[in-house]
N, CA, C and O atoms as a GROMACS GRO file, in nm:
protein
  236
    1UNK      N    1  -0.757   4.426   1.252
    1UNK     CA    2  -0.776   4.486   1.391
    1UNK      C    3  -0.894   4.592   1.433
    1UNK      O    4  -0.894   4.702   1.377
    2UNK      N    5  -0.980   4.564   1.516
    2UNK     CA    6  -1.135   4.622   1.522
    2UNK      C    7  -1.122   4.703   1.671
    2UNK      O    8  -1.171   4.656   1.774
    3UNK      N    9  -1.051   4.827   1.667
    3UNK     CA   10  -1.076   4.918   1.812
    3UNK      C   11  -1.179   4.957   1.813
    3UNK      O   12  -1.230   4.982   1.704
    4UNK      N   13  -1.239   4.974   1.909
    4UNK     CA   14  -1.395   5.015   1.969
    4UNK      C   15  -1.379   5.186   1.944
    4UNK      O   16  -1.281   5.256   1.968
    5UNK      N   17  -1.484   5.218   1.900
    5UNK     CA   18  -1.503   5.342   1.903
    5UNK      C   19  -1.602   5.403   2.030
    5UNK      O   20  -1.725   5.401   2.033
    6UNK      N   21  -1.509   5.458   2.132
    6UNK     CA   22  -1.577   5.464   2.255
    6UNK      C   23  -1.626   5.616   2.286
    6UNK      O   24  -1.546   5.707   2.261
    7UNK      N   25  -1.780   5.652   2.350
    7UNK     CA   26  -1.778   5.773   2.359
    7UNK      C   27  -1.800   5.776   2.515
    7UNK      O   28  -1.905   5.734   2.563
    8UNK      N   29  -1.715   5.818   2.579
    8UNK     CA   30  -1.711   5.789   2.733
    8UNK      C   31  -1.722   5.623   2.766
    8UNK      O   32  -1.625   5.554   2.734
    9UNK      N   33  -1.821   5.569   2.819
    9UNK     CA   34  -1.816   5.434   2.864
    9UNK      C   35  -1.901   5.354   2.737
    9UNK      O   36  -1.891   5.232   2.724
   10UNK      N   37  -1.980   5.431   2.652
   10UNK     CA   38  -2.025   5.374   2.547
   10UNK      C   39  -1.992   5.356   2.421
   10UNK      O   40  -1.935   5.443   2.356
   11UNK      N   41  -2.032   5.222   2.367
   11UNK     CA   42  -1.956   5.169   2.266
   11UNK      C   43  -2.011   5.236   2.110
   11UNK      O   44  -2.114   5.181   2.071
   12UNK      N   45  -1.970   5.319   2.039
   12UNK     CA   46  -2.028   5.347   1.928
   12UNK      C   47  -2.038   5.266   1.791
   12UNK      O   48  -2.114   5.278   1.696
   13UNK      N   49  -1.937   5.185   1.815
   13UNK     CA   50  -1.901   5.104   1.700
   13UNK      C   51  -1.758   5.057   1.697
   13UNK      O   52  -1.691   5.056   1.800
   14UNK      N   53  -1.708   5.017   1.581
   14UNK     CA   54  -1.594   4.966   1.585
   14UNK      C   55  -1.514   5.025   1.468
   14UNK      O   56  -1.584   5.063   1.374
   15UNK      N   57  -1.375   5.042   1.454
   15UNK     CA   58  -1.321   5.094   1.374
   15UNK      C   59  -1.241   4.995   1.300
   15UNK      O   60  -1.144   4.959   1.367
   16UNK      N   61  -1.249   4.928   1.165
   16UNK     CA   62  -1.179   4.826   1.115
   16UNK      C   63  -1.011   4.874   1.043
   16UNK      O   64  -0.996   4.958   0.954
   17UNK      N   65  -0.919   4.810   1.098
   17UNK     CA   66  -0.814   4.860   1.029
   17UNK      C   67  -0.733   4.729   0.995
   17UNK      O   68  -0.726   4.636   1.075
   18UNK      N   69  -0.674   4.728   0.877
   18UNK     CA   70  -0.583   4.604   0.842
   18UNK      C   71  -0.416   4.630   0.859
   18UNK      O   72  -0.352   4.714   0.796
   19UNK      N   73  -0.372   4.554   0.942
   19UNK     CA   74  -0.240   4.568   0.934
   19UNK      C   75  -0.179   4.435   0.919
   19UNK      O   76  -0.247   4.336   0.943
   20UNK      N   77  -0.052   4.426   0.881
   20UNK     CA   78   0.038   4.322   0.854
   20UNK      C   79   0.037   4.250   0.995
   20UNK      O   80  -0.023   4.144   1.009
   21UNK      N   81   0.100   4.306   1.089
   21UNK     CA   82   0.108   4.242   1.217
   21UNK      C   83   0.076   4.342   1.316
   21UNK      O   84   0.101   4.462   1.299
   22UNK      N   85   0.019   4.292   1.425
   22UNK     CA   86  -0.045   4.390   1.512
   22UNK      C   87   0.042   4.368   1.647
   22UNK      O   88   0.070   4.251   1.676
   23UNK      N   89   0.086   4.473   1.730
   23UNK     CA   90   0.187   4.475   1.824
   23UNK      C   91   0.097   4.577   1.922
   23UNK      O   92  -0.002   4.640   1.885
   24UNK      N   93   0.153   4.576   2.049
   24UNK     CA   94   0.099   4.649   2.134
   24UNK      C   95   0.105   4.823   2.140
   24UNK      O   96   0.032   4.904   2.198
   25UNK      N   97   0.229   4.840   2.051
   25UNK     CA   98   0.218   4.982   2.016
   25UNK      C   99   0.117   5.032   1.922
   25UNK      O  100   0.070   5.145   1.933
   26UNK      N  101   0.068   4.917   1.793
   26UNK     CA  102  -0.052   4.985   1.716
   26UNK      C  103  -0.181   4.958   1.794
   26UNK      O  104  -0.285   4.999   1.742
   27UNK      N  105  -0.187   4.898   1.907
   27UNK     CA  106  -0.295   4.916   1.982
   27UNK      C  107  -0.315   5.031   2.039
   27UNK      O  108  -0.429   5.076   2.054
   28UNK      N  109  -0.199   5.100   2.083
   28UNK     CA  110  -0.195   5.207   2.180
   28UNK      C  111  -0.235   5.310   2.083
   28UNK      O  112  -0.341   5.370   2.102
   29UNK      N  113  -0.160   5.336   1.980
   29UNK     CA  114  -0.166   5.438   1.894
   29UNK      C  115  -0.287   5.462   1.823
   29UNK      O  116  -0.322   5.578   1.801
   30UNK      N  117  -0.357   5.361   1.783
   30UNK     CA  118  -0.513   5.353   1.740
   30UNK      C  119  -0.617   5.410   1.801
   30UNK      O  120  -0.708   5.466   1.739
   31UNK      N  121  -0.608   5.398   1.959
   31UNK     CA  122  -0.681   5.464   2.054
   31UNK      C  123  -0.713   5.617   1.990
   31UNK      O  124  -0.830   5.656   1.986
   32UNK      N  125  -0.625   5.685   1.950
   32UNK     CA  126  -0.664   5.845   1.956
   32UNK      C  127  -0.754   5.834   1.822
   32UNK      O  128  -0.870   5.874   1.834
   33UNK      N  129  -0.715   5.785   1.699
   33UNK     CA  130  -0.816   5.792   1.584
   33UNK      C  131  -0.943   5.716   1.610
   33UNK      O  132  -1.057   5.750   1.577
   34UNK      N  133  -0.914   5.632   1.659
   34UNK     CA  134  -1.045   5.554   1.708
   34UNK      C  135  -1.159   5.646   1.819
   34UNK      O  136  -1.280   5.642   1.799
   35UNK      N  137  -1.104   5.719   1.924
   35UNK     CA  138  -1.138   5.822   1.964
   35UNK      C  139  -1.225   5.926   1.944
   35UNK      O  140  -1.330   5.960   1.998
   36UNK      N  141  -1.126   5.987   1.813
   36UNK     CA  142  -1.160   6.102   1.750
   36UNK      C  143  -1.272   6.072   1.676
   36UNK      O  144  -1.369   6.148   1.684
   37UNK      N  145  -1.274   5.955   1.590
   37UNK     CA  146  -1.371   5.910   1.515
   37UNK      C  147  -1.486   5.885   1.592
   37UNK      O  148  -1.584   5.917   1.525
   38UNK      N  149  -1.516   5.844   1.698
   38UNK     CA  150  -1.642   5.829   1.794
   38UNK      C  151  -1.714   5.968   1.824
   38UNK      O  152  -1.834   5.993   1.814
   39UNK      N  153  -1.599   6.061   1.865
   39UNK     CA  154  -1.642   6.188   1.917
   39UNK      C  155  -1.702   6.224   1.776
   39UNK      O  156  -1.825   6.222   1.778
   40UNK      N  157  -1.647   6.257   1.651
   40UNK     CA  158  -1.723   6.297   1.536
   40UNK      C  159  -1.866   6.226   1.500
   40UNK      O  160  -1.954   6.306   1.468
   41UNK      N  161  -1.903   6.094   1.500
   41UNK     CA  162  -1.983   6.045   1.476
   41UNK      C  163  -2.086   6.084   1.583
   41UNK      O  164  -2.200   6.085   1.538
   42UNK      N  165  -2.075   6.112   1.701
   42UNK     CA  166  -2.144   6.100   1.800
   42UNK      C  167  -2.194   6.278   1.806
   42UNK      O  168  -2.305   6.326   1.831
   43UNK      N  169  -2.094   6.330   1.779
   43UNK     CA  170  -2.158   6.479   1.797
   43UNK      C  171  -2.235   6.505   1.652
   43UNK      O  172  -2.343   6.563   1.663
   44UNK      N  173  -2.198   6.474   1.533
   44UNK     CA  174  -2.262   6.499   1.442
   44UNK      C  175  -2.399   6.437   1.384
   44UNK      O  176  -2.467   6.482   1.292
   45UNK      N  177  -2.421   6.319   1.464
   45UNK     CA  178  -2.523   6.230   1.415
   45UNK      C  179  -2.646   6.309   1.415
   45UNK      O  180  -2.734   6.284   1.332
   46UNK      N  181  -2.663   6.424   1.523
   46UNK     CA  182  -2.788   6.472   1.499
   46UNK      C  183  -2.819   6.561   1.391
   46UNK      O  184  -2.924   6.625   1.379
   47UNK      N  185  -2.705   6.560   1.301
   47UNK     CA  186  -2.673   6.650   1.164
   47UNK      C  187  -2.740   6.579   1.080
   47UNK      O  188  -2.847   6.619   1.034
   48UNK      N  189  -2.685   6.460   1.049
   48UNK     CA  190  -2.738   6.376   0.955
   48UNK      C  191  -2.697   6.221   0.975
   48UNK      O  192  -2.610   6.182   1.053
   49UNK      N  193  -2.776   6.139   0.892
   49UNK     CA  194  -2.715   5.984   0.900
   49UNK      C  195  -2.623   5.934   0.808
   49UNK      O  196  -2.602   5.813   0.803
   50UNK      N  197  -2.568   6.009   0.738
   50UNK     CA  198  -2.462   5.991   0.638
   50UNK      C  199  -2.366   5.899   0.665
   50UNK      O  200  -2.338   5.803   0.593
   51UNK      N  201  -2.291   5.940   0.813
   51UNK     CA  202  -2.189   5.865   0.865
   51UNK      C  203  -2.237   5.693   0.870
   51UNK      O  204  -2.163   5.599   0.839
   52UNK      N  205  -2.352   5.684   0.909
   52UNK     CA  206  -2.421   5.545   0.947
   52UNK      C  207  -2.473   5.473   0.815
   52UNK      O  208  -2.460   5.355   0.783
   53UNK      N  209  -2.519   5.550   0.765
   53UNK     CA  210  -2.588   5.473   0.629
   53UNK      C  211  -2.460   5.383   0.559
   53UNK      O  212  -2.487   5.268   0.526
   54UNK      N  213  -2.338   5.428   0.537
   54UNK     CA  214  -2.246   5.331   0.459
   54UNK      C  215  -2.236   5.202   0.515
   54UNK      O  216  -2.228   5.104   0.441
   55UNK      N  217  -2.235   5.189   0.674
   55UNK     CA  218  -2.223   5.068   0.718
   55UNK      C  219  -2.334   4.968   0.707
   55UNK      O  220  -2.307   4.851   0.681
   56UNK      N  221  -2.480   5.016   0.728
   56UNK     CA  222  -2.558   4.934   0.700
   56UNK      C  223  -2.618   4.910   0.545
   56UNK      O  224  -2.721   4.846   0.528
   57UNK      N  225  -2.551   4.962   0.445
   57UNK     CA  226  -2.578   4.916   0.304
   57UNK      C  227  -2.448   4.858   0.270
   57UNK      O  228  -2.447   4.840   0.148
   58UNK      N  229  -2.349   4.824   0.318
   58UNK     CA  230  -2.220   4.780   0.253
   58UNK      C  231  -2.236   4.626   0.295
   58UNK      O  232  -2.138   4.555   0.275
   59UNK      N  233  -2.350   4.569   0.351
   59UNK     CA  234  -2.351   4.418   0.379
   59UNK      C  235  -2.342   4.345   0.288
   59UNK      O  236  -2.342   4.224   0.306
   0.00000   0.00000   0.00000
């Protein structure tokens, strides 16, 4: 499952989550950690690029 990391109406990326089965409740519950992760990435991006470096080098 790949819930979007939303900063307001802008998409900051996606959060990858592996689940055995996906239900509507799972989608609803993952909005909160996805939103918190997006907020952390956007607000801390001015301090360092450590968060974004992992995604760029893991290909």
